[in-house]
N, C-alpha and C positions, 0 to 999 in steps of 0.2 A: 608533500601531498597540501595541497590551494585550498585556502578556504572560501571554504562553501556559505551561502545567503540563504537563507528560508524569510520567505516573504509571505501575507495571504494573499494566496488569487482571486485575481479579479475577471472576471469575464472575458476583457478583451484576451486575454489566458488562454477561454476556454479550449481553442482549436490546435493547442499546440502543447494540450494535456492530453486531449483527441487523440492526434497525432502518433503523440510519444506510447500511450496506451492501444493504439495500433496495431505498432508495428509488435503487440508482442503475444499478437494470434497465429500468428502463421505461425511459431517455435511448441501450439499444442505446451506451450509448458508452466505458464502462467495464471494464463481467466480461462475459462469454461466460452466464452466469446467464441466461437465458428467464424462468425464474417464482422468485417468494421462496425464498427461503431458507428456514427458520425454526430457532430460537436447537436442536432439538435435535437439529437435523443436524450440526454444530457442534462440538459441542464436541467431537470429537478437534478437532477442530484447531484450536480454543482449546486444549488438554491437551498436544501440540503444541512452542505456544510455553513458553518460560522466563527467568527473570533471568538468568541464567546466560551464556549464549549466543542465545537464540529470541527474543528484545522485546516482546511485545501488547503498545505501549502507548496508553492516552487520554490523548485534549491535551483541558484541561480550559482556560478562558476563564479569567477574576479574581474571577464569581460564582462560578466552581468547578459549570460546565453544564460537562455535556460536548459537545465541538461537529466530535467527530473521532477518529481513533484508523487508529493505521502502526504495521506491524510486521513484522521481518523474519522472510523464512519458508525452513526450510533448502531449495535450489536445483535438491536432486537428494540420496539418498538414499545415497552412496557414501560414505566418509572422504575422499578426495583430494578432493571439492568443497569441504568444512566450514567454507573462509573465503569463499566467496563468498551472500550473500543474495539472494534477492528480498525487496523494499520492497516494499510494497503502503499507498496514502497513501488515506485514506474522510475527505471530510464531510458533516456534518448540511448542505441543503438550503441551510439560510438563510447560513452560510457560506462556499460555494465561488463566485469569485470575488472578494475579498478582499484574499491577501493569505498568507492562514492557509499555506500549501502549500506558499512559499519559507522559511515561520521552522518549519515542520514538517522539512523534506528539510534544510535545513542543521544542525538537532538530529542525523537522524540519519547524516550523515554526522560533525557532528562528535566523537557518541559511535561509531561502529562497529568503530572500534579496542579499545571498552571491552570488545567483546562475538566476537572473532576474526574480526574482519572484514577481508578485502580485498581485499573486489569486490561493491559492492553493482551490484546491475541489475533495470531493470524490464517488464516483460513490457505494453505498454504499442498499441487499438489503431493504428493512419495514421492510422483518421480523426478518435482522438481528440485535435486542437493545441493545446486550453490545456493538457494533463499532456504531450506531444513538449513544450511552449515553457519547460516546470517545468524537468522533467527537463534537460534542452541549456545552460536555461539556467545550471544550476550545473554545469558541462560531459560531464555526461554522450552519453557516441556511440553511435554505430549502433553492433551487433557484433551484431543479423543478425537479417533480416529473416525468418517469413513468411507466403507470400503465401495470399491465399486459405481462411483454416484454419478458415475462425470462419464459420459462414452464420448471419446476424441478422436475423430479419422477410425470410426468403430472398434476402436481401441477404448475397455474401462479403465478407468481411472481411481484414486482412491485421492482422499481427502485425508491431508494432516489437519487437527485444531493448533497449535502451539501456543503459549497464553506468562501473560506474565504476569506476578504482580506487584505494585509502587508503590513505595514503603512512602 
């Protein structure tokens, strides 16, 4: 497996980040967005990340090509929740199912403490078995279920909340 590089995303990366995100929408497995999003619509989201507490990393292969991105987002805006973040991992279509998710999630676990993170959570559709398997492989446990909270193409879908305490 090639070595991946993680770097803080800059605004010039946003179009690639959005393209990777948009490539997941049609599968109806990863996101509740039903239509592609624009770069402009993600600027506020981009600005909510910072390199001190809520990183947004692009992941590059050994040729310097962006193959994916990963972010820590605030779980809740109230201060008492500041030690808990939602981790989101998105890979380019050509890179899915090749083990990159394991490298990326391990990086998140290994580095979470540097950002004051005590808990990582992931919100994953119940029918997204590859993502559930990935997170459970790293010791994430079922912390909650939201049954039938999304309707994707007329089909009700449930959401799992997986969590892991960072020591």
